[in-house]
C-alpha positions in Angstrom: 56.9 96.8 55.2 59.2 99.0 53.0 62.9 98.0 54.1 63.9 101.6 53.4 61.3 102.8 56.2 63.6 102.7 59.1 66.1 104.8 57.1 63.9 108.0 57.1 65.1 110.8 59.5 63.1 111.0 62.6 61.3 107.5 62.2 62.9 105.8 65.3 61.3 108.5 67.9 58.1 108.2 66.1 57.9 104.5 66.1 59.2 104.3 69.6 56.2 107.0 70.7 53.7 104.9 68.5 54.7 101.8 70.3 54.3 103.4 73.9 51.0 104.6 72.8 50.0 101.3 71.2 50.8 99.6 74.7 48.5 102.0 76.4 45.8 101.6 73.8 46.1 97.7 74.4 45.6 97.8 78.1 42.5 100.3 77.6 40.9 97.8 75.1 41.2 95.0 77.5 39.8 97.2 80.3 36.9 98.1 78.3 36.3 94.7 77.6 36.3 93.5 81.1 34.1 96.5 82.5 31.6 96.3 79.9 31.5 92.5 80.4 31.1 92.6 84.0 28.4 95.3 83.7 26.5 93.1 81.2 27.0 89.9 83.3 26.1 91.7 86.4 22.6 93.1 84.7 22.0 89.4 83.2 22.2 88.2 86.8 19.5 90.7 87.8 21.3 93.3 89.6 20.0 97.1 89.2 21.3 99.4 86.5 22.3 102.1 88.7 24.7 99.7 90.6 26.7 99.5 87.5 27.0 103.1 86.7 30.7 102.9 87.9 31.8 100.2 85.8 29.9 101.7 82.8 31.9 104.9 83.4 35.1 103.2 83.6 34.1 101.3 80.3 33.3 104.8 78.7 36.6 106.2 80.3 38.5 103.3 78.7 36.6 103.6 75.3 37.6 107.4 75.1 41.4 106.7 76.0 41.6 104.3 73.2 40.0 106.7 70.5 42.1 109.7 71.9 45.2 107.5 71.6 44.3 106.6 68.1 43.9 110.3 67.2 47.2 111.3 68.8 48.9 108.6 66.8 47.3 109.8 63.6 48.2 113.4 64.2 51.9 112.1 65.0 52.1 109.9 61.8 50.6 112.6 59.5 53.2 115.3 60.8 56.0 112.8 60.2 54.7 111.9 56.7 54.5 115.6 55.7 57.9 116.4 56.7 59.4 113.2 55.2 57.2 113.5 51.9 58.5 117.4 51.5 62.3 116.3 52.5 62.1 113.3 50.0 60.5 115.4 47.1 63.5 118.1 47.7 66.1 115.4 47.8 64.5 114.0 44.5 64.6 117.6 43.1 68.1 118.3 44.0 69.3 114.8 42.3 67.5 115.4 39.4 69.4 118.7 38.6 72.6 116.9 39.6 71.8 114.0 37.0 70.8 116.5 34.1 68.8 116.5 31.1 69.8 113.0 29.8 68.5 111.3 32.9 65.1 113.0 32.8 65.0 112.1 28.8 65.8 108.5 29.8 63.2 108.5 32.5 60.4 110.3 30.8 59.5 113.9 31.7 55.8 112.8 32.1 56.9 110.1 34.5 59.2 112.1 36.7 56.5 115.2 36.8 53.9 112.8 37.9 56.1 111.1 40.4 57.1 114.2 42.0 53.6 115.7 42.3 51.3 112.6 42.6 53.9 110.2 43.8 54.9 112.4 46.8 51.2 112.4 47.9 50.8 108.9 47.7 53.8 108.5 49.7 52.9 110.7 52.5 49.5 108.6 52.6 51.6 105.3 53.0 53.8 106.6 55.8 50.7 108.2 57.6 49.2 104.9 57.5 51.8 102.4 57.7 53.4 103.6 61.2 50.5 103.1 63.5 49.7 99.8 61.6 53.1 98.6 62.3 52.8 99.6 66.0 49.1 97.9 66.1 50.5 94.6 64.5 53.3 94.5 66.7 51.5 94.5 70.1 47.6 94.6 70.2 47.0 91.0 69.0 49.8 89.5 71.3 48.8 91.3 74.4 45.2 90.5 73.7 45.9 86.8 73.0 47.9 86.6 76.4 45.0 88.0 78.3 42.6 85.7 76.6 45.0 82.8 77.6 44.6 83.7 81.3 40.9 83.9 80.8 40.2 80.6 78.8 42.9 78.7 77.1 40.6 76.9 74.7 39.8 80.1 73.1 43.4 81.4 73.0 44.2 78.3 71.2 41.5 78.8 68.7 42.7 82.4 68.2 46.4 81.5 67.8 45.7 78.8 65.3 43.6 81.3 63.2 46.1 84.1 62.9 48.7 82.2 60.9 46.2 81.5 58.2 45.2 85.2 57.9 48.9 86.1 57.8 49.3 83.6 55.1 46.6 84.8 53.1 48.0 88.5 53.7 51.3 87.1 52.2 49.7 85.7 49.2 47.6 88.7 48.3 50.6 91.0 49.0 52.6 88.9 46.2 49.7 89.1 43.6 49.0 92.7 44.4 52.7 93.7 44.0 52.7 92.1 40.5 49.1 94.1 39.5 50.6 97.2 41.1 53.7 97.0 39.1 52.2 96.7 36.0 49.7 99.7 37.0 52.4 101.7 37.7 54.1 100.8 34.3 51.0 101.8 32.4 50.7 105.0 34.5 54.2 105.9 33.6 53.3 105.2 29.9 50.3 107.4 30.3 52.1 110.0 32.0 54.9 110.3 29.3 52.5 110.0 26.4 50.3 112.9 27.8 53.2 115.1 28.1 54.6 114.3 24.5 51.2 114.7 23.1 51.1 118.2 24.9 54.3 119.0 23.5 53.7 117.9 19.9 49.9 119.1 19.8 50.9 122.1 17.6 52.9 120.1 15.2 50.2 117.3 15.1 47.7 120.4 14.2 49.8 121.8 11.6 50.2 118.3 9.8 46.6 117.5 10.1 47.3 114.2 12.6 45.5 115.8 15.5 42.5 113.7 15.1 44.4 110.5 14.3 46.1 111.0 17.3 43.0 110.6 19.4 43.1 106.8 18.6 46.6 106.6 20.2 45.5 108.4 23.3 42.6 106.2 23.7 44.6 103.0 23.5 47.0 104.1 26.1 44.0 105.4 28.5 42.4 101.9 27.9 45.6 100.1 28.9 45.8 101.9 32.0 42.0 101.7 33.0 42.4 97.9 32.6 45.3 97.6 34.6 43.5 100.0 37.5 40.6 97.6 37.1 42.6 94.5 37.7 44.2 96.1 40.7 40.6 97.1 42.0 39.2 93.7 41.5 42.1 92.2 43.6 41.6 94.7 46.1 38.0 94.3 46.8 38.5 90.5 46.8 41.0 90.4 49.2 39.2 92.5 51.5 36.0 90.4 51.2 38.1 87.2 51.8 40.1 88.6 55.0 36.8 89.9 56.3 35.0 86.5 55.7 37.9 84.5 57.4 38.1 86.7 60.5 34.2 86.4 61.1 34.5 82.8 60.6 37.4 82.6 63.4 35.3 84.8 65.7 32.3 82.5 64.9 34.2 79.4 65.7 35.1 81.3 69.2 31.7 82.1 69.7 30.2 78.7 69.2 32.9 77.2 71.6 32.0 79.6 74.3 28.4 79.3 74.0 28.3 75.5 74.3 30.6 75.9 77.3 28.4 78.4 78.8 25.3 76.1 78.4 27.1 73.3 79.7 28.1 75.7 82.7 31.9 75.1 82.3 32.7 78.7 81.5 31.5 82.0 83.5 29.4 84.3 81.6 31.7 87.3 82.4 34.8 85.4 81.1 32.8 84.4 77.8 31.6 88.0 77.1 35.1 89.4 78.0 36.7 86.7 75.3 33.7 87.5 72.9 34.4 91.3 73.0 38.0 90.9 72.8 38.2 88.3 69.7 37.2 91.0 67.0 40.0 93.3 68.5 42.5 90.4 68.2 42.0 90.2 64.4 41.4 94.1 64.1 45.1 95.2 63.3 45.6 92.3 60.7 42.1 93.5 59.0 43.3 97.1 59.0 46.6 96.2 57.4 44.9 94.2 54.8 42.4 97.0 54.1 45.3 99.5 53.9 47.5 97.5 51.9 46.2 98.4 48.6 45.4 101.9 49.4 49.3 102.3 50.4 51.1 99.9 47.9 51.1 102.7 45.3 52.6 104.9 47.7 55.1 102.4 48.7 56.1 101.8 45.1 56.5 105.7 44.5 58.8 105.9 47.6 61.0 103.2 46.3 61.1 105.1 42.7 62.0 108.3 44.4 64.7 106.5 46.5 66.2 104.8 43.3 66.5 108.3 41.8 68.1 109.6 44.9 70.7 106.8 45.1 71.4 106.9 41.3 75.1 107.3 41.5 77.0 110.6 40.4 80.4 110.7 38.8 82.7 110.3 41.5 86.4 110.4 42.3 87.1 107.4 44.5 90.7 108.8 45.6 88.9 112.1 46.9 86.1 110.3 48.6 88.4 108.0 50.3 90.6 110.7 51.8 88.1 113.2 52.4 90.5 116.1 51.1 89.2 119.5 51.1 88.1 121.0 47.6 89.1 124.5 46.6 86.1 126.3 44.7 86.2 125.9 40.9 86.7 129.0 38.5 87.0 129.3 34.8 89.1 132.0 33.6 91.2 132.7 30.3 94.2 130.8 31.9 92.1 127.7 32.9 92.4 124.2 31.2 89.9 121.2 30.8 91.1 117.9 30.0 89.1 114.8 29.0 91.2 111.7 29.2 90.3 108.6 27.5 86.6 109.2 28.1 84.2 106.6 27.2 80.5 106.2 27.6 78.2 103.3 27.8 74.5 103.3 28.7 74.2 99.6 29.1 77.0 97.5 30.9 77.7 95.4 27.9 76.3 97.8 25.4 78.1 99.6 22.6 80.1 102.8 23.3 78.5 106.3 22.8 81.9 107.5 23.4 85.2 106.0 23.3 88.6 106.9 24.0 87.9 110.9 23.6 90.7 112.9 24.9 90.8 116.8 24.7 92.9 119.5 26.0 91.4 122.8 26.0 92.4 126.2 27.7 90.7 129.7 28.3 87.9 131.1 26.3 86.9 130.2 22.8 84.1 128.8 20.5 84.2 125.1 19.9 82.1 123.3 17.5 81.1 119.7 18.0 79.9 118.0 14.9 79.1 114.5 13.3 76.4 112.4 11.9 73.4 111.5 13.8 74.4 109.0 16.6 78.1 110.2 16.4 78.0 111.1 20.3 77.5 114.9 20.2 74.9 114.9 23.0 76.9 112.4 24.8 79.9 114.5 24.7 77.8 117.8 25.9 76.3 115.8 28.6 79.7 114.6 29.8 81.2 118.3 29.7 78.2 119.4 31.5 78.8 116.9 34.3 75.2 115.5 33.5 76.6 112.0 32.3 79.0 109.8 34.2 81.9 108.5 32.1 82.3 104.7 32.0 85.9 105.0 31.3 88.5 107.8 31.9 88.0 111.3 33.8 87.4 115.0 33.3 89.7 117.5 35.2 89.6 121.3 35.3 92.8 123.1 36.5 94.5 119.6 37.4 91.5 118.5 39.6 89.5 115.7 38.5 85.6 116.2 38.7 83.8 114.3 41.4 80.4 114.3 42.7 81.2 117.3 45.1 83.0 119.4 42.5 80.7 118.6 39.5 78.1 120.9 41.6 80.7 123.9 41.5 81.4 123.2 38.1 77.8 123.1 37.0 77.5 126.8 38.5 79.8 128.0 35.9 77.7 126.7 33.1 74.8 128.0 31.2 72.8 125.2 29.3 70.8 125.8 26.1 69.2 122.6 25.0 67.3 121.9 21.9 63.9 122.4 23.5 64.4 124.6 26.3 61.8 124.2 29.2 59.5 127.4 29.7 58.1 127.5 33.2 54.7 128.9 34.1 55.6 132.3 35.2 56.2 135.6 33.8 58.6 136.1 30.7 60.8 138.1 33.2 61.0 135.4 35.6 61.9 132.8 32.9 64.7 135.1 31.7 65.9 135.3 35.3 66.4 131.5 35.5 70.3 131.8 36.1 70.1 135.2 37.9 66.8 135.2 40.1 67.9 138.7 41.7 68.7 140.3 38.4 67.3 144.0 38.1 64.4 144.8 35.7 67.0 147.2 33.6 69.3 143.9 33.1 66.1 141.7 32.2 65.3 144.7 29.6 68.8 144.4 27.9 68.6 140.7 27.9 65.2 140.7 26.0 66.6 143.3 23.6 69.8 141.4 23.2 68.0 138.1 22.5 65.6 139.8 19.9 62.6 139.5 22.3 61.7 143.4 22.3 59.2 143.0 19.5 57.4 140.0 21.2 57.6 141.8 24.8 56.0 144.9 23.1 53.1 142.8 21.8 52.3 141.4 25.2 49.6 143.2 27.1 52.0 143.2 30.3 55.1 143.4 28.6 57.7 141.1 30.2 55.4 140.6 33.2 53.0 138.7 31.0 52.6 134.9 32.0 53.9 132.5 29.7 54.2 128.7 29.6 51.8 126.4 31.2 48.5 128.5 32.1 49.7 131.5 30.2 50.9 132.6 26.8 52.4 129.9 24.6 55.6 130.6 22.6 56.8 129.1 19.4 59.8 127.4 19.1 61.8 130.4 18.1 60.6 132.4 20.6 61.3 129.8 23.3 64.9 129.6 21.9 65.2 133.4 22.4 64.0 133.1 25.9 66.9 130.4 26.6 69.3 133.1 24.9 68.1 135.9 27.1 68.8 133.5 30.0 72.2 133.3 28.7 72.8 137.2 28.1 71.5 137.6 32.0 74.1 135.0 33.3 77.5 135.6 34.1 78.6 132.1 33.8 81.8 131.6 31.6 80.9 128.5 30.0 77.9 127.8 27.6 77.0 124.3 26.3 74.3 124.1 23.5 72.9 120.9 22.4 71.5 121.4 18.9 69.8 124.4 19.8 68.5 125.4 16.4 67.6 121.7 15.0 63.9 122.0 15.2 63.9 125.6 14.0 63.6 126.4 10.2 66.8 128.0 8.4 65.5 131.5 8.2 64.8 131.7 12.0 68.1 129.9 12.7 69.9 132.6 10.8 68.3 135.1 12.8 69.2 133.7 16.1 72.8 133.0 14.8 73.3 136.7 14.5 71.9 137.2 17.9 74.0 134.2 19.5 77.5 135.0 18.0 78.0 138.2 20.1 76.9 136.1 23.3 79.6 133.8 22.7 82.5 136.4 23.0 84.6 136.2 26.0 83.4 132.6 26.9 84.0 129.0 26.7 81.5 127.9 24.2 80.5 124.1 23.2 78.0 123.9 20.4 77.0 120.7 19.2 75.0 120.7 16.1 74.7 119.0 12.5 74.3 122.6 10.9 77.6 123.3 9.3 77.4 126.8 8.7 78.2 127.6 12.2 81.6 126.0 11.8 83.5 129.2 9.8 82.7 130.9 13.2 84.3 128.5 15.4 87.9 128.7 17.0 88.1 125.0 17.1 86.1 122.2 15.6 85.7 118.6 17.0 84.4 115.9 14.6 83.1 112.7 15.9 82.5 109.4 14.1 80.8 106.5 15.9 81.5 107.8 19.1 85.2 108.5 18.5 87.3 111.7 18.1 87.9 111.7 14.3 89.5 115.0 13.6 90.2 118.3 15.6 91.3 121.8 14.4 90.1 125.2 12.7 87.8 125.2 9.9 90.6 125.9 7.4 92.9 123.2 8.8 90.1 120.7 8.8 89.1 121.7 5.0 92.8 121.4 3.7 92.9 117.9 5.3 90.2 116.6 3.1 89.1 114.3 5.9 86.0 113.5 7.8 85.0 117.1 8.2 85.5 117.8 4.6 83.3 114.8 3.7 80.5 116.1 6.0 80.5 119.5 4.1 80.4 117.9 0.7 77.5 115.9 1.7 75.6 118.4 3.0 76.5 121.2 0.6 75.6 123.9 3.1 77.6 126.7 1.1 80.4 126.5 3.8 83.6 127.5 2.2 
């Protein structure tokens, strides 16, 4: 059983109701076995059939009650599973937005998409099956065993000795199945990430003439997943066969004992028939758990994976959490102040620093460039500034208030984020542009389209800005996708803009075109631009130079040139015509 199961909202009333229904179902099983045995023994003794109508009708009634209760349990667990699965998916989505793009890159986009879509469905299937199975295992075998002991102690002893063997076998199978399922999940994550990466890079592979060669890579990843799946299925089929074999063997031992004592006259026929009918019912809950174990194990693993995302820690200020003091809403104005104090970032506890002892004191609006060699810590600093990455040391504060898990949500509402590869949703061009302003009127969308240089594209589309783009629609080039992200920023009234290498994958001509579009967007806002293209720097009000995760220099373009330090060396090494 999943140890997190009792932590889900509404599980305790559902379990209580399932236990109550299972108790009634146990009684109905005993009654139908007793009434059927009495009817059959009476007929065997030569009594007329019409004299057994009452008992046969009572047997039929108990049989119907049993299956009606099972139907009710199924409906209850289905409704609970649907509700809990939807809630869990919503929590995961909210947490992913809080954790930001860096976490998505670490986990793999394909893995997260597969987990949210297919994982939620598997988790619902797991909840739907596990709740009635838990109730059945908890009550039915032991109530039936107690009744059998009242009828025949010898049969009760045989059954009680057989059950631990089955349970031990289930445990061993469970341990083996967990290992194979974990391997299957790992290969499934690899396949999901590989599939998404292949789709993203398909255009590049075709341009480079490598698309056919990539088929072999796809085949190898797919074959590893096929092999892992087949190992899991072999184990599932083998365990089901073995469980059924041991169950039938135990029932056969009971039947042989009953038959010998019936022949010798030591046992009444009605008692023997009752025990023989109840013996398979005694093992049935265990068999159902064993049969459903492999069908629900991947759902349990998916639920655990989603819980691990939800439990992922956020940047949190301990003092504010302990005192529980009220938080005022965050704003960013021309008089606001942003402080980073000795910020350090480690992605592994004993690993190297991505950032170390970075301290900044910034005020109001302005354009701030963040530069440095590859691996200098530019993206890490952008993620810290956006609240997507928790500093390992130090803190960030806005207007004297440290940003914790609650205030970070407010801070992110002030930020427009433009990554290197903006995500284009499956929807209309207009809806994609409305990402930060869902209620923006069409007139504002049209102005954003013109400002971002998308007017020519919109006019070329059959339905204009109402044309479907993204998955299932018109595919956009890298430059067009970046212009959509710019149009989102134009439409947004958020005062802070974060750009993480927004033009790194574009050719220089397209970049210079976008530059003329982007610079007017930066006016009147606080802009952080992380880039390795130094021709942006003369247009920046302040430049932050990073080396090895540390702050090497900070100043204006002219100041840093005159110092002839790290910034000057970068310009000399790139020779981009920056003066």
